[in-house]
C-alpha positions as CSV (number, residue, x, y, z in Angstrom):
1,M,0.0,0.0,0.0
2,N,1.2,3.3,-1.2
3,K,1.0,6.7,0.7
4,K,-2.1,7.5,-1.8
5,E,-3.8,4.2,-0.8
6,G,-3.9,4.7,3.2
7,L,-2.0,5.6,6.3
8,S,1.3,4.1,7.6
9,M,1.3,3.1,11.3
10,M,3.5,6.4,12.1
11,D,1.0,8.3,10.2
12,I,-1.9,6.8,12.3
13,S,0.3,7.3,15.5
14,T,0.5,11.0,14.4
15,Q,-2.8,11.7,13.8
16,T,-4.1,10.1,17.0
17,K,-1.5,11.8,19.1
18,L,-2.8,15.4,17.6
19,F,-6.5,14.2,17.8
20,E,-5.7,13.8,21.6
21,T,-4.3,17.1,22.2
22,K,-6.2,19.8,23.8
23,V,-5.3,23.7,23.2
24,Y,-6.8,26.0,26.0
25,Q,-7.0,29.7,25.5
26,P,-4.1,31.9,27.2
27,L,-4.6,32.5,31.0
28,L,-3.8,36.6,30.1
29,A,-6.9,36.7,28.2
30,S,-8.6,35.9,31.6
31,F,-6.7,38.4,33.5
32,A,-7.6,40.9,30.9
33,E,-11.1,40.3,32.2
34,I,-10.4,41.5,35.9
35,T,-11.5,45.1,36.8
36,D,-9.2,47.5,38.0
37,L,-11.1,49.4,41.1
38,R,-8.5,51.5,41.8
39,F,-8.7,55.5,40.9
40,K,-7.3,55.8,37.4
41,R,-5.4,58.8,38.4
42,G,-1.7,58.0,39.9
43,I,-1.7,54.4,38.8
44,R,2.0,53.5,38.8
45,Y,1.5,49.6,38.0
46,K,-1.0,48.6,35.3
47,L,-3.2,45.7,36.7
48,K,-2.5,43.2,33.8
49,P,1.3,42.9,34.0
50,F,0.6,43.0,37.9
51,L,-1.3,39.9,37.9
52,I,1.2,38.3,35.7
53,L,3.8,39.0,38.1
54,L,1.7,37.8,40.9
55,F,0.7,34.4,39.5
56,L,4.3,34.1,38.4
57,S,5.4,34.5,41.7
58,K,2.8,31.9,43.2
59,L,4.1,29.3,40.5
60,G,7.5,30.4,41.6
61,G,7.2,29.5,45.5
62,A,5.5,32.9,47.0
63,D,2.8,32.9,49.4
64,R,2.9,35.8,51.4
65,P,3.0,39.5,50.0
66,A,6.5,39.9,51.6
67,E,7.6,36.8,49.7
68,I,6.0,38.1,46.3
69,A,7.7,41.6,46.5
70,D,10.9,40.0,46.9
71,W,10.5,37.4,44.3
72,V,9.8,40.2,41.7
73,K,12.5,42.4,43.2
74,F,15.1,39.6,42.7
75,R,14.1,39.1,39.1
76,F,13.1,42.4,38.2
77,T,15.7,43.1,35.3
78,E,14.8,40.1,33.5
79,L,11.0,40.2,34.4
80,K,11.0,43.9,33.0
81,S,12.6,43.0,29.8
82,L,10.5,39.9,29.3
83,L,7.3,41.7,29.5
84,D,8.6,45.0,28.2
85,L,7.5,47.1,31.1
86,D,8.3,50.6,31.7
87,W,8.0,50.5,35.5
88,K,11.1,52.2,37.2
89,K,11.2,49.9,40.1
90,S,9.7,46.8,41.4
91,P,6.3,47.1,43.2
92,H,6.8,47.5,47.4
93,E,5.3,45.0,49.6
94,V,2.7,47.5,50.8
95,T,1.9,48.1,47.1
96,W,1.2,44.2,46.6
97,K,-0.9,44.1,49.8
98,R,-2.9,47.4,48.9
99,I,-4.0,46.0,45.2
100,L,-5.0,42.6,47.0
101,E,-7.0,44.3,49.7
102,N,-8.8,47.0,47.7
103,G,-7.7,47.0,43.9
104,I,-9.7,44.1,42.7
105,D,-12.6,42.1,43.7
106,A,-12.3,38.7,45.2
107,V,-15.7,37.6,43.9
108,E,-14.8,38.6,40.3
109,V,-11.8,36.8,40.6
110,E,-13.1,33.6,41.6
111,K,-15.9,33.9,39.0
112,V,-12.9,34.7,36.1
113,F,-10.8,32.0,37.6
114,G,-13.5,29.5,38.0
115,E,-14.3,29.9,34.3
116,Y,-11.1,29.4,33.1
117,L,-10.5,26.0,35.1
118,L,-14.2,24.9,34.1
119,S,-12.9,25.4,30.4
120,M,-10.3,22.8,31.4
121,S,-12.7,20.4,32.8
122,E,-13.7,17.3,30.5
123,E,-17.4,16.7,29.8
124,E,-16.8,13.1,30.5
125,K,-15.4,13.5,34.1
126,R,-18.8,13.7,35.9
127,L,-17.8,13.8,39.7
128,W,-17.9,17.1,41.2
129,N,-17.0,17.5,45.2
130,L,-18.4,20.1,47.3
131,D,-16.1,21.1,50.0
132,G,-15.6,23.7,52.7
133,K,-12.4,25.2,53.9
134,I,-11.5,27.4,57.0
135,I,-8.6,29.6,56.0
136,C,-7.2,29.8,59.5
137,G,-4.7,32.7,58.9
138,V,-7.1,35.1,57.3
139,K,-9.5,37.2,59.9
140,S,-11.7,39.9,59.3
141,E,-10.6,43.1,61.3
142,E,-14.4,44.1,61.6
143,T,-15.9,40.9,62.7
144,D,-12.9,38.9,63.8
145,N,-14.3,36.1,61.8
146,R,-11.9,33.8,60.0
147,L,-12.3,33.6,56.0
148,H,-14.7,30.3,55.2
149,L,-14.7,29.1,51.8
150,L,-16.8,26.7,49.9
151,A,-15.5,25.1,46.7
152,L,-16.7,22.8,43.9
153,Q,-14.2,20.7,42.7
154,E,-13.9,18.4,39.6
155,S,-12.8,14.8,40.3
156,E,-9.7,13.9,38.2
157,E,-7.4,16.9,38.5
158,S,-8.8,18.8,41.6
159,L,-10.0,21.8,39.2
160,V,-11.4,24.0,41.5
161,I,-14.3,25.5,39.1
162,E,-16.5,27.4,41.6
163,Q,-15.5,29.0,45.0
164,T,-17.4,31.5,47.2
165,A,-16.8,32.9,50.5
166,L,-19.5,32.2,53.0
167,E,-21.4,35.5,54.1
168,A,-21.9,36.7,57.6
169,G,-24.3,34.1,59.4
170,E,-24.6,31.8,56.3
171,N,-23.7,28.0,56.7
172,E,-22.4,25.7,54.2
173,I,-25.7,24.7,53.2
174,S,-27.3,27.9,51.9
175,A,-23.7,28.7,50.5
176,G,-23.9,24.9,48.7
177,K,-27.3,26.1,47.1
178,R,-25.9,29.5,46.1
179,L,-22.9,27.9,44.6
180,L,-24.5,25.2,42.7
181,G,-27.0,27.6,41.4
182,K,-23.9,28.9,39.2
183,V,-23.1,26.2,37.2
184,D,-24.9,23.5,34.9
185,L,-25.7,20.3,36.9
186,A,-26.4,18.2,33.8
187,N,-24.8,14.9,33.9
188,K,-22.8,15.5,37.2
189,I,-22.5,13.8,40.2
190,I,-22.5,16.2,43.3
191,S,-20.8,14.5,46.5
192,G,-20.2,16.1,49.5
193,D,-19.9,15.1,53.2
194,A,-23.0,14.8,55.6
195,I,-24.0,18.3,55.9
196,F,-25.1,18.6,52.5
197,A,-27.4,15.5,52.7
198,Q,-30.5,18.0,52.9
199,K,-33.7,17.1,51.2
200,E,-34.1,20.6,49.4
201,L,-30.6,20.7,48.0
202,S,-30.8,17.3,47.0
203,Q,-34.0,17.9,45.0
204,T,-32.7,20.6,43.1
205,V,-29.5,18.9,42.4
206,V,-31.5,15.9,40.7
207,E,-34.1,18.5,39.0
208,R,-31.5,20.0,37.7
209,G,-30.1,17.0,35.9
210,G,-27.8,16.0,38.3
211,E,-27.3,13.1,40.6
212,Y,-26.2,13.3,44.4
213,L,-23.7,11.4,46.5
214,W,-23.7,12.3,50.4
215,K,-22.4,11.1,53.5
216,L,-24.6,10.5,56.6
217,R,-23.5,11.0,60.2
218,A,-24.9,10.1,63.6
219,N,-26.2,13.7,64.4
220,Q,-28.8,13.6,61.0
221,G,-31.1,11.2,63.2
222,K,-33.6,9.0,61.4
223,I,-32.1,8.5,58.3
224,Y,-28.6,7.6,59.5
225,E,-30.3,5.0,62.1
226,L,-32.3,3.6,59.5
227,A,-29.4,3.0,57.2
228,K,-27.3,1.7,60.1
229,D,-30.1,-0.9,61.0
230,H,-30.7,-1.9,57.7
231,F,-27.3,-3.1,57.2
232,A,-27.1,-4.8,60.7
233,K,-30.1,-7.1,60.0
234,G,-28.4,-9.3,57.7
235,A,-26.9,-9.9,54.2
236,D,-29.8,-11.3,52.7
237,K,-30.7,-7.6,52.6
238,Y,-27.8,-6.3,50.6
239,L,-28.1,-6.2,46.8
240,G,-24.1,-5.4,45.9
241,K,-20.7,-5.8,47.8
242,T,-17.1,-5.3,47.0
243,S,-13.7,-4.5,48.3
244,D,-10.3,-3.0,47.6
245,I,-6.9,-2.8,48.9
246,D,-4.5,0.5,48.5
247,K,-1.1,0.5,49.5
248,G,0.9,3.5,49.8
249,H,2.2,6.5,52.1
250,G,3.2,4.0,54.5
251,R,0.0,2.2,55.3
252,L,-2.3,-0.5,53.7
253,E,-5.8,0.4,53.4
254,E,-8.7,-1.9,53.1
255,R,-12.2,-1.1,52.1
256,F,-15.2,-2.9,52.0
257,I,-18.7,-1.8,50.7
258,L,-22.3,-3.1,50.8
259,T,-25.1,-1.3,48.8
260,S,-28.7,-1.8,48.8
261,F,-31.6,-0.4,47.0
262,R,-34.6,-1.8,49.5
263,I,-34.5,0.8,52.1
264,A,-35.0,3.7,49.7
265,G,-38.7,2.9,49.8
266,E,-38.5,3.2,53.6
267,I,-36.9,6.7,53.7
268,E,-38.7,9.9,52.8
269,F,-35.8,11.4,50.9
270,P,-35.8,13.1,47.3
271,Y,-35.0,10.8,44.4
272,L,-33.4,8.2,46.9
273,E,-31.9,5.1,45.0
274,Q,-29.3,3.5,47.3
275,V,-28.0,3.3,50.7
276,F,-24.4,2.1,51.2
277,R,-22.2,1.4,54.0
278,I,-18.2,1.7,53.9
279,E,-15.9,-0.2,56.2
280,K,-12.4,1.4,56.0
281,K,-9.4,-0.5,57.7
282,S,-6.3,1.0,57.8
283,T,-2.8,-0.5,59.0
284,E,0.3,1.3,59.3
285,I,3.0,-0.9,57.8
286,K,6.0,-0.2,60.2
287,T,4.0,-0.6,63.3
288,G,1.1,-2.9,62.7
289,R,-1.2,0.0,64.4
290,Q,-4.8,-0.5,63.2
291,S,-7.6,2.0,62.8
292,E,-11.0,1.3,61.2
293,Q,-14.0,3.4,60.6
294,T,-17.8,2.7,59.0
295,I,-19.1,5.3,57.1
296,Y,-22.8,5.6,55.5
297,G,-24.1,7.0,52.7
298,I,-27.0,7.8,50.5
299,T,-27.3,8.2,46.7
300,S,-29.7,9.1,43.9
301,L,-27.4,7.1,41.6
302,P,-29.5,3.9,39.8
303,V,-28.3,0.5,40.8
304,E,-28.5,-0.4,36.9
305,E,-25.8,1.9,36.4
306,F,-23.8,2.2,39.5
307,G,-23.4,-0.9,41.4
308,A,-21.1,-1.6,44.2
309,K,-17.9,-1.4,42.5
310,Q,-18.8,2.1,40.9
311,L,-19.7,3.7,44.2
312,L,-16.9,2.6,45.9
313,D,-14.9,4.3,43.1
314,L,-16.5,7.5,43.4
315,T,-16.4,7.7,47.2
316,R,-12.4,7.0,47.2
317,K,-12.4,10.1,44.3
318,H,-14.4,12.1,46.6
319,W,-11.8,11.5,49.7
320,R,-8.9,11.8,47.3
321,I,-10.1,15.0,46.2
322,E,-10.6,16.3,49.7
323,N,-7.2,15.0,50.8
324,S,-5.1,16.1,47.9
325,L,-6.4,19.6,47.5
326,H,-6.4,20.5,51.0
327,Y,-2.7,19.0,51.5
328,R,-1.5,20.9,48.6
329,R,-3.1,24.4,49.8
330,D,-2.1,23.9,53.4
331,V,1.4,22.4,53.2
332,T,2.8,23.5,49.7
333,F,1.2,26.9,49.5
334,K,0.9,27.5,53.3
335,E,-2.3,28.7,53.1
336,D,-3.4,28.4,56.7
337,S,-0.2,29.7,58.2
338,V,-0.1,33.0,56.0
339,R,-1.6,35.6,58.1
340,K,-4.0,38.3,56.7
341,K,-6.4,40.9,58.0
342,S,-8.1,41.3,54.8
343,I,-10.8,39.0,53.9
344,N,-10.8,40.0,50.3
345,G,-7.1,39.6,49.8
346,G,-6.9,36.5,51.5
347,Q,-9.7,35.2,49.1
348,I,-7.5,36.1,46.2
349,M,-4.7,34.5,47.2
350,A,-6.8,31.3,48.0
351,A,-8.3,31.6,44.3
352,L,-4.6,31.8,42.9
353,N,-3.5,28.8,44.8
354,N,-6.6,27.2,43.3
355,L,-5.6,28.2,39.7
356,A,-2.0,27.4,40.2
357,I,-2.7,23.8,41.4
358,G,-5.7,23.1,38.5
359,I,-3.1,24.3,35.7
360,L,0.1,22.7,37.0
361,R,-2.1,19.3,37.4
362,K,-3.4,19.9,33.9
363,I,-0.1,20.1,32.3
364,G,0.9,16.9,33.9
365,W,2.7,17.9,37.4
366,E,1.8,15.2,39.9
367,N,4.3,16.8,42.4
368,I,3.1,20.4,42.8
369,A,6.1,21.3,45.3
370,Q,8.6,20.4,42.8
371,A,6.7,22.2,40.1
372,R,7.1,25.5,42.0
373,R,10.9,24.8,42.5
374,F,11.0,24.3,38.8
375,Y,9.3,27.7,38.3
376,E,11.1,29.5,40.6
377,I,14.2,29.1,38.5
378,Q,12.5,28.9,34.9
379,F,10.1,31.8,35.4
380,A,10.3,32.4,31.4
381,K,8.5,29.0,30.9
382,G,6.0,30.1,33.7
383,L,5.3,33.2,31.5
384,E,5.0,31.1,28.6
385,L,1.8,29.1,30.6
386,I,0.1,32.7,30.9
387,I,0.8,34.5,27.4
388,N,0.5,31.4,25.1
389,P,-2.1,29.0,24.8
390,I,-2.0,25.9,27.2
391,V,-1.6,22.4,25.1
392,T,-2.1,19.6,26.8
C-alpha cells in the first residue's frame, strides 16, 4: 500500500496524538477580564502585568506579600525585559497588599478563574465535590471571623471550578445552594459530606439534571439510624458488595462496601435510589497499628448503572480530592499559616492557589512542590503558561 492508498502506522500514531491534544486559551485573556478598582489618576503599576507577576510568583513558590515582593524584586531586570515593562522599580510589599486588599474584587477573581478552570474540565468527568475550608490565617478586622470558603471541585485533576466565601451568618448548606446555582449540573454527580445531605438541596441537584452522593452522620437522626439498622439486619438485604486494597504512604488500606436499594422506599428523601455502608481498615506498615472507620451514605444514582464497585470508586475519588487539594493548599502553598487581616486579599490568594494547582495538574505535574521549585528558576517558562495557549 502506498501513501495514496492509506496511512502508515506512523501517520496513524501522529494523527491519533494530534487528535488527543487539547488547546486552551491563554490565561492572559482571563486576566484582562478582571476590573481595576483603583482611581485611574496616579496608577503606577498597570493591573494586567501586576496580575502576571502575581501569578508567576505563585508558581515560583511565593505565598506571602513580602515573599511576592522579594520574588519579583530579585528577578526584576529579567522580568522587565520579558514583559517590556516601563516600570522604574519593582512594587513594594505595601503595594502588593494594597492592590490585593482594595484594587480588585475577590468575587470577580473567583468567577474569572473558575470559568477558566471549568473550560479545562472534560465533559465526561462527571464527579464534582462540594468541600468547605476555613482559612485559619485570614481574619476580618471588623467581625474577627475567619475566612470560610466553599469550593466545587472536579474529580480527576482537582480543578476548582467555583468557589465562594460564606457570608455573615451563612452556613455551608445555604452557600452550597448558592454555589450550585451558578453552574450547569446536567450529567454531573455532586458529592459531599453529611452537611449537604439535605432534602431541598438534593432535590435541586436532581431536578437540574444531576445526581447526588452524600455521606451520613449520626447527628442526622432517623435517616442515619435507618441506614445503620438496615445493614445490621443481615446479608440477605444487601444488593451488592465489593472491596479493594490500597498500599501507599506507609499504610495498607482496605475498604469494603455494601449497597442496597431496598431501604430507599422506607426513607422519605427526594430521588433516593441506594444506601451504602463502607468499612475502612487502615494498617500502618511499620508499626502494625490499625484503625477502623464505618461510613454510611445515600445516593440518587440508579443501581442499574452504579453498582457496588462504581460507588466505591466514586467515594474513593471524593476522599482523594479532599485530601490532595487540602494538603496542597495547606502544606505546599502554606494557606493556613499565611496571616492576613483582609478577607478580600485572603480570598484572592486562595483563588490563585486553586488556579496554580489546577493548571499545574492539567499540564502533567503530580508533585506540585517540585513544580514550584522548577518555575522558581524557569520563570520564563512560567510566563509561557500565561501568554501562550496551554496545550495538553
